[in-house]
C-alpha positions in Angstrom: 98.9 -105.6 -2.3 96.8 -104.4 -5.1 99.0 -105.7 -7.2 99.4 -109.2 -6.3 96.9 -111.8 -8.3 94.0 -113.7 -6.2 96.4 -117.0 -6.7 99.2 -114.9 -5.2 97.4 -113.3 -1.9 96.0 -117.4 -1.3 99.3 -118.7 -1.3 100.6 -115.7 1.1 98.0 -116.6 3.3 98.4 -120.6 3.3 102.7 -119.8 4.1 101.6 -117.4 6.3 99.6 -120.2 8.4 102.2 -122.9 7.5 105.0 -120.8 9.4 102.8 -120.3 12.1 101.9 -124.0 12.4 106.0 -124.3 12.6 105.6 -126.7 9.3 107.9 -126.7 6.1 106.5 -127.0 2.7 107.4 -130.5 2.5 105.7 -132.4 5.8 102.4 -129.9 5.3 102.1 -131.3 1.7 103.0 -134.8 2.8 99.5 -134.2 5.2 97.7 -133.1 2.7 98.4 -135.7 0.2 100.0 -133.5 -2.1 103.5 -133.1 -4.1 105.7 -130.6 -2.7 107.0 -129.0 -5.4 103.2 -128.1 -6.4 102.2 -126.9 -3.3 105.3 -124.7 -3.1 104.0 -123.2 -6.8 100.9 -122.8 -4.9 102.3 -121.0 -2.3 103.8 -118.4 -4.5 100.9 -118.1 -6.9 102.0 -120.2 -9.5 99.5 -122.4 -9.8 95.8 -122.5 -8.4 94.9 -125.0 -5.8 93.1 -128.3 -7.5 89.7 -127.1 -6.2 89.4 -123.9 -7.8 89.5 -125.9 -11.4 86.0 -127.3 -11.0 
């Protein structure tokens, strides 16, 4: 896991929790008012969450 970036580690943790809850990406993203494609990119570590921009 040392080779993973922080964003990838966070995305993996978010994905793990979402799947524990039995939610699809679409349902989870809708629940947090985020577009599914953007949410998916966060899970994959391609983007950071909006709160990390500030």
